[in-house]
Jmol script that loads the backbone (N, CA, C; Angstrom):
load data "model"
ATOM      1  N   MET A   1     117.500  79.994 194.840  1.00  0.00           N
ATOM      2  CA  MET A   1     117.781  78.729 195.466  1.00  0.00           C
ATOM      3  C   MET A   1     117.985  78.985 196.954  1.00  0.00           C
ATOM      4  N   ALA A   2     117.064  78.532 197.699  1.00  0.00           N
ATOM      5  CA  ALA A   2     117.011  78.881 199.113  1.00  0.00           C
ATOM      6  C   ALA A   2     118.174  78.306 199.909  1.00  0.00           C
ATOM      7  N   GLY A   3     118.609  77.117 199.616  1.00  0.00           N
ATOM      8  CA  GLY A   3     119.645  76.469 200.415  1.00  0.00           C
ATOM      9  C   GLY A   3     121.037  77.025 200.194  1.00  0.00           C
ATOM     10  N   LEU A   4     121.295  77.726 199.091  1.00  0.00           N
ATOM     11  CA  LEU A   4     122.635  78.186 198.759  1.00  0.00           C
ATOM     12  C   LEU A   4     122.882  79.642 199.114  1.00  0.00           C
ATOM     13  N   GLU A   5     121.877  80.342 199.590  1.00  0.00           N
ATOM     14  CA  GLU A   5     122.048  81.756 199.891  1.00  0.00           C
ATOM     15  C   GLU A   5     122.778  81.934 201.210  1.00  0.00           C
ATOM     16  N   ASP A   6     123.690  82.908 201.266  1.00  0.00           N
ATOM     17  CA  ASP A   6     124.406  83.221 202.503  1.00  0.00           C
ATOM     18  C   ASP A   6     123.570  84.196 203.323  1.00  0.00           C
ATOM     19  N   ASP A   7     123.508  83.935 204.595  1.00  0.00           N
ATOM     20  CA  ASP A   7     122.909  84.923 205.484  1.00  0.00           C
ATOM     21  C   ASP A   7     123.924  85.276 206.556  1.00  0.00           C
ATOM     22  N   ASP A   8     123.683  86.326 207.282  1.00  0.00           N
ATOM     23  CA  ASP A   8     124.641  86.799 208.274  1.00  0.00           C
ATOM     24  C   ASP A   8     124.906  85.762 209.342  1.00  0.00           C
ATOM     25  N   ALA A   9     123.916  84.994 209.703  1.00  0.00           N
ATOM     26  CA  ALA A   9     124.089  84.005 210.771  1.00  0.00           C
ATOM     27  C   ALA A   9     125.057  82.907 210.349  1.00  0.00           C
ATOM     28  N   SER A  10     124.963  82.436 209.091  1.00  0.00           N
ATOM     29  CA  SER A  10     125.853  81.353 208.653  1.00  0.00           C
ATOM     30  C   SER A  10     127.268  81.851 208.433  1.00  0.00           C
ATOM     31  N   HIS A  11     127.433  83.123 208.116  1.00  0.00           N
ATOM     32  CA  HIS A  11     128.770  83.701 207.922  1.00  0.00           C
ATOM     33  C   HIS A  11     129.549  83.770 209.230  1.00  0.00           C
ATOM     34  N   ASN A  12     128.857  84.041 210.300  1.00  0.00           N
ATOM     35  CA  ASN A  12     129.519  84.227 211.586  1.00  0.00           C
ATOM     36  C   ASN A  12     129.663  82.937 212.378  1.00  0.00           C
ATOM     37  N   MET A  13     129.103  81.862 211.884  1.00  0.00           N
ATOM     38  CA  MET A  13     129.193  80.592 212.622  1.00  0.00           C
ATOM     39  C   MET A  13     130.591  80.020 212.487  1.00  0.00           C
ATOM     40  N   PRO A  14     131.180  79.554 213.589  1.00  0.00           N
ATOM     41  CA  PRO A  14     132.492  78.908 213.505  1.00  0.00           C
ATOM     42  C   PRO A  14     132.359  77.551 212.823  1.00  0.00           C
ATOM     43  N   HIS A  15     133.395  77.189 212.082  1.00  0.00           N
ATOM     44  CA  HIS A  15     133.379  75.903 211.384  1.00  0.00           C
ATOM     45  C   HIS A  15     134.018  74.842 212.260  1.00  0.00           C
ATOM     46  N   SER A  16     133.557  73.633 212.069  1.00  0.00           N
ATOM     47  CA  SER A  16     134.157  72.509 212.796  1.00  0.00           C
ATOM     48  C   SER A  16     135.522  72.221 212.191  1.00  0.00           C
ATOM     49  N   PRO A  17     136.406  71.546 212.900  1.00  0.00           N
ATOM     50  CA  PRO A  17     137.716  71.191 212.343  1.00  0.00           C
ATOM     51  C   PRO A  17     137.596  70.412 211.036  1.00  0.00           C
ATOM     52  N   CYS A  18     136.604  69.539 210.945  1.00  0.00           N
ATOM     53  CA  CYS A  18     136.408  68.755 209.711  1.00  0.00           C
ATOM     54  C   CYS A  18     136.044  69.680 208.554  1.00  0.00           C
ATOM     55  N   THR A  19     135.121  70.616 208.794  1.00  0.00           N
ATOM     56  CA  THR A  19     134.707  71.557 207.756  1.00  0.00           C
ATOM     57  C   THR A  19     135.871  72.452 207.346  1.00  0.00           C
ATOM     58  N   LYS A  20     136.655  72.919 208.341  1.00  0.00           N
ATOM     59  CA  LYS A  20     137.828  73.729 208.036  1.00  0.00           C
ATOM     60  C   LYS A  20     138.808  72.957 207.162  1.00  0.00           C
ATOM     61  N   GLY A  21     139.009  71.673 207.467  1.00  0.00           N
ATOM     62  CA  GLY A  21     139.907  70.833 206.663  1.00  0.00           C
ATOM     63  C   GLY A  21     139.410  70.688 205.236  1.00  0.00           C
ATOM     64  N   ILE A  22     138.100  70.500 205.087  1.00  0.00           N
ATOM     65  CA  ILE A  22     137.510  70.363 203.747  1.00  0.00           C
ATOM     66  C   ILE A  22     137.679  71.670 202.970  1.00  0.00           C
ATOM     67  N   ILE A  23     137.410  72.790 203.652  1.00  0.00           N
ATOM     68  CA  ILE A  23     137.557  74.095 202.996  1.00  0.00           C
ATOM     69  C   ILE A  23     139.003  74.313 202.561  1.00  0.00           C
ATOM     70  N   GLN A  24     139.954  74.027 203.448  1.00  0.00           N
ATOM     71  CA  GLN A  24     141.372  74.198 203.120  1.00  0.00           C
ATOM     72  C   GLN A  24     141.776  73.304 201.950  1.00  0.00           C
ATOM     73  N   HIS A  25     141.251  72.071 201.956  1.00  0.00           N
ATOM     74  CA  HIS A  25     141.556  71.138 200.864  1.00  0.00           C
ATOM     75  C   HIS A  25     141.092  71.718 199.523  1.00  0.00           C
ATOM     76  N   PHE A  26     139.853  72.208 199.493  1.00  0.00           N
ATOM     77  CA  PHE A  26     139.330  72.742 198.240  1.00  0.00           C
ATOM     78  C   PHE A  26     140.005  74.057 197.852  1.00  0.00           C
ATOM     79  N   VAL A  27     140.402  74.857 198.830  1.00  0.00           N
ATOM     80  CA  VAL A  27     141.151  76.079 198.524  1.00  0.00           C
ATOM     81  C   VAL A  27     142.470  75.712 197.860  1.00  0.00           C
ATOM     82  N   ARG A  28     143.150  74.677 198.381  1.00  0.00           N
ATOM     83  CA  ARG A  28     144.410  74.225 197.761  1.00  0.00           C
ATOM     84  C   ARG A  28     144.168  73.703 196.347  1.00  0.00           C
ATOM     85  N   LEU A  29     143.095  72.933 196.184  1.00  0.00           N
ATOM     86  CA  LEU A  29     142.777  72.420 194.841  1.00  0.00           C
ATOM     87  C   LEU A  29     142.525  73.559 193.853  1.00  0.00           C
ATOM     88  N   VAL A  30     141.772  74.564 194.288  1.00  0.00           N
ATOM     89  CA  VAL A  30     141.470  75.697 193.406  1.00  0.00           C
ATOM     90  C   VAL A  30     142.749  76.458 193.077  1.00  0.00           C
ATOM     91  N   LYS A  31     143.608  76.689 194.085  1.00  0.00           N
ATOM     92  CA  LYS A  31     144.874  77.390 193.834  1.00  0.00           C
ATOM     93  C   LYS A  31     145.743  76.612 192.859  1.00  0.00           C
ATOM     94  N   THR A  32     145.833  75.290 193.058  1.00  0.00           N
ATOM     95  CA  THR A  32     146.624  74.451 192.152  1.00  0.00           C
ATOM     96  C   THR A  32     146.055  74.519 190.735  1.00  0.00           C
ATOM     97  N   HIS A  33     144.737  74.445 190.647  1.00  0.00           N
ATOM     98  CA  HIS A  33     144.087  74.513 189.336  1.00  0.00           C
ATOM     99  C   HIS A  33     144.353  75.869 188.684  1.00  0.00           C
ATOM    100  N   MET A  34     144.261  76.936 189.450  1.00  0.00           N
ATOM    101  CA  MET A  34     144.509  78.279 188.916  1.00  0.00           C
ATOM    102  C   MET A  34     145.959  78.428 188.458  1.00  0.00           C
ATOM    103  N   GLU A  35     146.901  77.879 189.223  1.00  0.00           N
ATOM    104  CA  GLU A  35     148.308  77.938 188.813  1.00  0.00           C
ATOM    105  C   GLU A  35     148.511  77.192 187.499  1.00  0.00           C
ATOM    106  N   GLY A  36     147.855  76.029 187.386  1.00  0.00           N
ATOM    107  CA  GLY A  36     147.935  75.270 186.137  1.00  0.00           C
ATOM    108  C   GLY A  36     147.370  76.054 184.968  1.00  0.00           C
ATOM    109  N   LEU A  37     146.234  76.706 185.208  1.00  0.00           N
ATOM    110  CA  LEU A  37     145.632  77.521 184.148  1.00  0.00           C
ATOM    111  C   LEU A  37     146.531  78.695 183.782  1.00  0.00           C
ATOM    112  N   ASP A  38     147.136  79.327 184.796  1.00  0.00           N
ATOM    113  CA  ASP A  38     148.064  80.432 184.524  1.00  0.00           C
ATOM    114  C   ASP A  38     149.234  79.957 183.669  1.00  0.00           C
ATOM    115  N   ASN A  39     149.769  78.780 183.994  1.00  0.00           N
ATOM    116  CA  ASN A  39     150.877  78.225 183.202  1.00  0.00           C
ATOM    117  C   ASN A  39     150.428  77.928 181.776  1.00  0.00           C
ATOM    118  N   ASP A  40     149.226  77.361 181.649  1.00  0.00           N
ATOM    119  CA  ASP A  40     148.701  77.064 180.312  1.00  0.00           C
ATOM    120  C   ASP A  40     148.543  78.339 179.486  1.00  0.00           C
ATOM    121  N   VAL A  41     148.036  79.392 180.115  1.00  0.00           N
ATOM    122  CA  VAL A  41     147.859  80.667 179.411  1.00  0.00           C
ATOM    123  C   VAL A  41     149.212  81.234 179.001  1.00  0.00           C
ATOM    124  N   GLN A  42     150.203  81.127 179.893  1.00  0.00           N
ATOM    125  CA  GLN A  42     151.539  81.640 179.577  1.00  0.00           C
ATOM    126  C   GLN A  42     152.141  80.884 178.395  1.00  0.00           C
ATOM    127  N   VAL A  43     152.038  79.556 178.410  1.00  0.00           N
ATOM    128  CA  VAL A  43     152.573  78.748 177.306  1.00  0.00           C
ATOM    129  C   VAL A  43     151.825  79.074 176.014  1.00  0.00           C
ATOM    130  N   THR A  44     150.510  79.209 176.111  1.00  0.00           N
ATOM    131  CA  THR A  44     149.711  79.539 174.928  1.00  0.00           C
ATOM    132  C   THR A  44     150.124  80.892 174.356  1.00  0.00           C
ATOM    133  N   ASN A  45     150.332  81.868 175.225  1.00  0.00           N
ATOM    134  CA  ASN A  45     150.766  83.191 174.756  1.00  0.00           C
ATOM    135  C   ASN A  45     152.132  83.128 174.090  1.00  0.00           C
ATOM    136  N   GLU A  46     153.048  82.328 174.648  1.00  0.00           N
ATOM    137  CA  GLU A  46     154.371  82.178 174.031  1.00  0.00           C
ATOM    138  C   GLU A  46     154.252  81.541 172.649  1.00  0.00           C
ATOM    139  N   LYS A  47     153.428  80.502 172.553  1.00  0.00           N
ATOM    140  CA  LYS A  47     153.235  79.835 171.257  1.00  0.00           C
ATOM    141  C   LYS A  47     152.585  80.783 170.255  1.00  0.00           C
ATOM    142  N   MET A  48     151.616  81.575 170.717  1.00  0.00           N
ATOM    143  CA  MET A  48     150.977  82.549 169.827  1.00  0.00           C
ATOM    144  C   MET A  48     151.998  83.564 169.328  1.00  0.00           C
ATOM    145  N   GLY A  49     152.893  83.991 170.207  1.00  0.00           N
ATOM    146  CA  GLY A  49     153.946  84.921 169.798  1.00  0.00           C
ATOM    147  C   GLY A  49     154.840  84.315 168.737  1.00  0.00           C
ATOM    148  N   GLN A  50     155.186  83.032 168.925  1.00  0.00           N
ATOM    149  CA  GLN A  50     156.020  82.348 167.934  1.00  0.00           C
ATOM    150  C   GLN A  50     155.284  82.232 166.605  1.00  0.00           C
ATOM    151  N   LEU A  51     154.001  81.885 166.668  1.00  0.00           N
ATOM    152  CA  LEU A  51     153.215  81.767 165.435  1.00  0.00           C
ATOM    153  C   LEU A  51     153.087  83.116 164.728  1.00  0.00           C
ATOM    154  N   GLU A  52     152.894  84.173 165.496  1.00  0.00           N
ATOM    155  CA  GLU A  52     152.804  85.503 164.889  1.00  0.00           C
ATOM    156  C   GLU A  52     154.118  85.896 164.230  1.00  0.00           C
ATOM    157  N   ALA A  53     155.238  85.580 164.887  1.00  0.00           N
ATOM    158  CA  ALA A  53     156.550  85.887 164.294  1.00  0.00           C
ATOM    159  C   ALA A  53     156.741  85.091 163.008  1.00  0.00           C
ATOM    160  N   THR A  54     156.337  83.824 163.027  1.00  0.00           N
ATOM    161  CA  THR A  54     156.445  82.983 161.832  1.00  0.00           C
ATOM    162  C   THR A  54     155.552  83.525 160.724  1.00  0.00           C
ATOM    163  N   GLN A  55     154.354  83.963 161.091  1.00  0.00           N
ATOM    164  CA  GLN A  55     153.435  84.518 160.093  1.00  0.00           C
ATOM    165  C   GLN A  55     154.010  85.784 159.467  1.00  0.00           C
ATOM    166  N   ILE A  56     154.595  86.645 160.281  1.00  0.00           N
ATOM    167  CA  ILE A  56     155.202  87.877 159.754  1.00  0.00           C
ATOM    168  C   ILE A  56     156.337  87.533 158.801  1.00  0.00           C
ATOM    169  N   ASP A  57     157.185  86.576 159.198  1.00  0.00           N
ATOM    170  CA  ASP A  57     158.304  86.151 158.347  1.00  0.00           C
ATOM    171  C   ASP A  57     157.789  85.559 157.037  1.00  0.00           C
ATOM    172  N   THR A  58     156.763  84.726 157.140  1.00  0.00           N
ATOM    173  CA  THR A  58     156.188  84.105 155.942  1.00  0.00           C
ATOM    174  C   THR A  58     155.572  85.158 155.030  1.00  0.00           C
ATOM    175  N   ASN A  59     154.874  86.124 155.605  1.00  0.00           N
ATOM    176  CA  ASN A  59     154.281  87.192 154.792  1.00  0.00           C
ATOM    177  C   ASN A  59     155.348  88.015 154.086  1.00  0.00           C
ATOM    178  N   THR A  60     156.467  88.256 154.772  1.00  0.00           N
ATOM    179  CA  THR A  60     157.572  88.993 154.155  1.00  0.00           C
ATOM    180  C   THR A  60     158.139  88.206 152.976  1.00  0.00           C
ATOM    181  N   LYS A  61     158.354  86.908 153.193  1.00  0.00           N
ATOM    182  CA  LYS A  61     158.871  86.066 152.108  1.00  0.00           C
ATOM    183  C   LYS A  61     157.888  86.016 150.946  1.00  0.00           C
ATOM    184  N   LEU A  62     156.606  85.910 151.250  1.00  0.00           N
ATOM    185  CA  LEU A  62     155.588  85.875 150.199  1.00  0.00           C
ATOM    186  C   LEU A  62     155.580  87.182 149.410  1.00  0.00           C
ATOM    187  N   ALA A  63     155.714  88.294 150.095  1.00  0.00           N
ATOM    188  CA  ALA A  63     155.767  89.587 149.402  1.00  0.00           C
ATOM    189  C   ALA A  63     156.973  89.646 148.475  1.00  0.00           C
ATOM    190  N   ASN A  64     158.110  89.116 148.929  1.00  0.00           N
ATOM    191  CA  ASN A  64     159.306  89.082 148.078  1.00  0.00           C
ATOM    192  C   ASN A  64     159.083  88.197 146.860  1.00  0.00           C
ATOM    193  N   VAL A  65     158.433  87.055 147.060  1.00  0.00           N
ATOM    194  CA  VAL A  65     158.137  86.159 145.933  1.00  0.00           C
ATOM    195  C   VAL A  65     157.209  86.862 144.947  1.00  0.00           C
ATOM    196  N   GLU A  66     156.225  87.592 145.457  1.00  0.00           N
ATOM    197  CA  GLU A  66     155.306  88.309 144.572  1.00  0.00           C
ATOM    198  C   GLU A  66     156.039  89.354 143.742  1.00  0.00           C
ATOM    199  N   VAL A  67     157.008  90.034 144.333  1.00  0.00           N
ATOM    200  CA  VAL A  67     157.806  91.019 143.588  1.00  0.00           C
ATOM    201  C   VAL A  67     158.599  90.313 142.492  1.00  0.00           C
ATOM    202  N   ILE A  68     159.215  89.184 142.834  1.00  0.00           N
ATOM    203  CA  ILE A  68     160.008  88.426 141.857  1.00  0.00           C
ATOM    204  C   ILE A  68     159.119  87.937 140.719  1.00  0.00           C
ATOM    205  N   VAL A  69     157.933  87.421 141.060  1.00  0.00           N
ATOM    206  CA  VAL A  69     157.009  86.935 140.032  1.00  0.00           C
ATOM    207  C   VAL A  69     156.579  88.090 139.125  1.00  0.00           C
ATOM    208  N   ALA A  70     156.376  89.261 139.680  1.00  0.00           N
ATOM    209  CA  ALA A  70     156.007  90.422 138.861  1.00  0.00           C
ATOM    210  C   ALA A  70     157.122  90.761 137.875  1.00  0.00           C
ATOM    211  N   HIS A  71     158.376  90.685 138.338  1.00  0.00           N
ATOM    212  CA  HIS A  71     159.512  90.939 137.434  1.00  0.00           C
ATOM    213  C   HIS A  71     159.583  89.867 136.343  1.00  0.00           C
ATOM    214  N   ILE A  72     159.356  88.626 136.723  1.00  0.00           N
ATOM    215  CA  ILE A  72     159.379  87.534 135.740  1.00  0.00           C
ATOM    216  C   ILE A  72     158.266  87.738 134.715  1.00  0.00           C
ATOM    217  N   ASP A  73     157.069  88.090 135.180  1.00  0.00           N
ATOM    218  CA  ASP A  73     155.955  88.347 134.256  1.00  0.00           C
ATOM    219  C   ASP A  73     156.301  89.457 133.272  1.00  0.00           C
ATOM    220  N   LYS A  74     156.905  90.512 133.786  1.00  0.00           N
ATOM    221  CA  LYS A  74     157.289  91.633 132.923  1.00  0.00           C
ATOM    222  C   LYS A  74     158.332  91.182 131.903  1.00  0.00           C
ATOM    223  N   SER A  75     159.315  90.390 132.352  1.00  0.00           N
ATOM    224  CA  SER A  75     160.352  89.895 131.437  1.00  0.00           C
ATOM    225  C   SER A  75     159.757  88.978 130.380  1.00  0.00           C
ATOM    226  N   LEU A  76     158.846  88.095 130.796  1.00  0.00           N
ATOM    227  CA  LEU A  76     158.210  87.193 129.829  1.00  0.00           C
ATOM    228  C   LEU A  76     157.376  87.976 128.817  1.00  0.00           C
ATOM    229  N   ALA A  77     156.674  88.988 129.286  1.00  0.00           N
ATOM    230  CA  ALA A  77     155.883  89.805 128.360  1.00  0.00           C
ATOM    231  C   ALA A  77     156.791  90.501 127.354  1.00  0.00           C
ATOM    232  N   THR A  78     157.928  90.989 127.815  1.00  0.00           N
ATOM    233  CA  THR A  78     158.895  91.635 126.917  1.00  0.00           C
ATOM    234  C   THR A  78     159.427  90.631 125.902  1.00  0.00           C
ATOM    235  N   LEU A  79     159.764  89.427 126.365  1.00  0.00           N
ATOM    236  CA  LEU A  79     160.258  88.383 125.449  1.00  0.00           C
ATOM    237  C   LEU A  79     159.199  88.016 124.412  1.00  0.00           C
ATOM    238  N   LEU A  80     157.965  87.840 124.858  1.00  0.00           N
ATOM    239  CA  LEU A  80     156.901  87.489 123.915  1.00  0.00           C
ATOM    240  C   LEU A  80     156.691  88.587 122.883  1.00  0.00           C
ATOM    241  N   ARG A  81     156.732  89.840 123.324  1.00  0.00           N
ATOM    242  CA  ARG A  81     156.610  90.951 122.384  1.00  0.00           C
ATOM    243  C   ARG A  81     157.746  90.911 121.368  1.00  0.00           C
ATOM    244  N   ARG A  82     158.949  90.659 121.851  1.00  0.00           N
ATOM    245  CA  ARG A  82     160.129  90.605 120.965  1.00  0.00           C
ATOM    246  C   ARG A  82     160.006  89.451 119.966  1.00  0.00           C
ATOM    247  N   PHE A  83     159.554  88.283 120.467  1.00  0.00           N
ATOM    248  CA  PHE A  83     159.364  87.137 119.560  1.00  0.00           C
ATOM    249  C   PHE A  83     158.292  87.445 118.518  1.00  0.00           C
ATOM    250  N   ASP A  84     157.223  88.114 118.930  1.00  0.00           N
ATOM    251  CA  ASP A  84     156.179  88.494 117.978  1.00  0.00           C
ATOM    252  C   ASP A  84     156.734  89.434 116.909  1.00  0.00           C
ATOM    253  N   GLU A  85     157.569  90.390 117.338  1.00  0.00           N
ATOM    254  CA  GLU A  85     158.194  91.304 116.376  1.00  0.00           C
ATOM    255  C   GLU A  85     159.103  90.538 115.424  1.00  0.00           C
ATOM    256  N   MET A  86     159.900  89.611 115.952  1.00  0.00           N
ATOM    257  CA  MET A  86     160.802  88.822 115.102  1.00  0.00           C
ATOM    258  C   MET A  86     160.000  87.974 114.125  1.00  0.00           C
ATOM    259  N   HIS A  87     158.901  87.391 114.620  1.00  0.00           N
ATOM    260  CA  HIS A  87     158.061  86.565 113.759  1.00  0.00           C
ATOM    261  C   HIS A  87     157.422  87.421 112.659  1.00  0.00           C
ATOM    262  N   ALA A  88     156.977  88.606 113.035  1.00  0.00           N
ATOM    263  CA  ALA A  88     156.379  89.506 112.044  1.00  0.00           C
ATOM    264  C   ALA A  88     157.416  89.920 111.009  1.00  0.00           C
ATOM    265  N   ASN A  89     158.642  90.216 111.425  1.00  0.00           N
ATOM    266  CA  ASN A  89     159.711  90.586 110.488  1.00  0.00           C
ATOM    267  C   ASN A  89     160.057  89.415 109.579  1.00  0.00           C
ATOM    268  N   THR A  90     160.072  88.213 110.124  1.00  0.00           N
ATOM    269  CA  THR A  90     160.369  87.022 109.316  1.00  0.00           C
ATOM    270  C   THR A  90     159.278  86.818 108.273  1.00  0.00           C
ATOM    271  N   ASN A  91     158.027  86.975 108.675  1.00  0.00           N
ATOM    272  CA  ASN A  91     156.920  86.809 107.731  1.00  0.00           C
ATOM    273  C   ASN A  91     156.956  87.882 106.653  1.00  0.00           C
ATOM    274  N   ARG A  92     157.301  89.108 106.992  1.00  0.00           N
ATOM    275  CA  ARG A  92     157.408  90.169 106.001  1.00  0.00           C
ATOM    276  C   ARG A  92     158.536  89.865 105.025  1.00  0.00           C
ATOM    277  N   GLY A  93     159.627  89.326 105.519  1.00  0.00           N
ATOM    278  CA  GLY A  93     160.756  88.970 104.657  1.00  0.00           C
ATOM    279  C   GLY A  93     160.371  87.885 103.670  1.00  0.00           C
ATOM    280  N   HIS A  94     159.590  86.888 104.120  1.00  0.00           N
ATOM    281  CA  HIS A  94     159.134  85.828 103.216  1.00  0.00           C
ATOM    282  C   HIS A  94     158.164  86.381 102.182  1.00  0.00           C
ATOM    283  N   GLU A  95     157.303  87.264 102.590  1.00  0.00           N
ATOM    284  CA  GLU A  95     156.338  87.842 101.660  1.00  0.00           C
ATOM    285  C   GLU A  95     157.051  88.678 100.598  1.00  0.00           C
ATOM    286  N   GLU A  96     158.079  89.427 100.992  1.00  0.00           N
ATOM    287  CA  GLU A  96     158.818  90.249 100.036  1.00  0.00           C
ATOM    288  C   GLU A  96     159.577  89.369  99.050  1.00  0.00           C
ATOM    289  N   SER A  97     160.156  88.262  99.533  1.00  0.00           N
ATOM    290  CA  SER A  97     160.900  87.393  98.620  1.00  0.00           C
ATOM    291  C   SER A  97     159.954  86.673  97.671  1.00  0.00           C
ATOM    292  N   VAL A  98     158.742  86.372  98.098  1.00  0.00           N
ATOM    293  CA  VAL A  98     157.764  85.739  97.214  1.00  0.00           C
ATOM    294  C   VAL A  98     157.317  86.737  96.158  1.00  0.00           C
ATOM    295  N   GLU A  99     157.134  87.989  96.545  1.00  0.00           N
ATOM    296  CA  GLU A  99     156.723  89.013  95.595  1.00  0.00           C
ATOM    297  C   GLU A  99     157.823  89.287  94.573  1.00  0.00           C
ATOM    298  N   ASP A 100     159.096  89.183  94.978  1.00  0.00           N
ATOM    299  CA  ASP A 100     160.208  89.426  94.066  1.00  0.00           C
ATOM    300  C   ASP A 100     160.296  88.336  93.001  1.00  0.00           C
ATOM    301  N   ASN A 101     159.837  87.154  93.300  1.00  0.00           N
ATOM    302  CA  ASN A 101     159.941  86.053  92.337  1.00  0.00           C
ATOM    303  C   ASN A 101     158.929  86.206  91.295  1.00  0.00           C
TER     304      ASN A 101
END
end "model"
wireframe off; spacefill off
backbone 0.3
color backbone group
């Protein structure tokens, strides 16, 4: 793009007061915009840190729940085995009493 290229002659040319004012205005706008972006990034990083801490806490709680559920599963399996044994003993007792008659 021929019109946008910098050459040595245009770099060394003094700017008019109007051009200097326009340049200063846009420099201030860019600085303000950059400060806003910096603040946004800082707030975003803080929120991400909070979310990560919450995620770690939630994962810890979930791991604890999984351990508890594993213990409950083991207890239920033990109870079911015991009930099956009791049921089998009850059925054997009925069969023996029927045979005795």
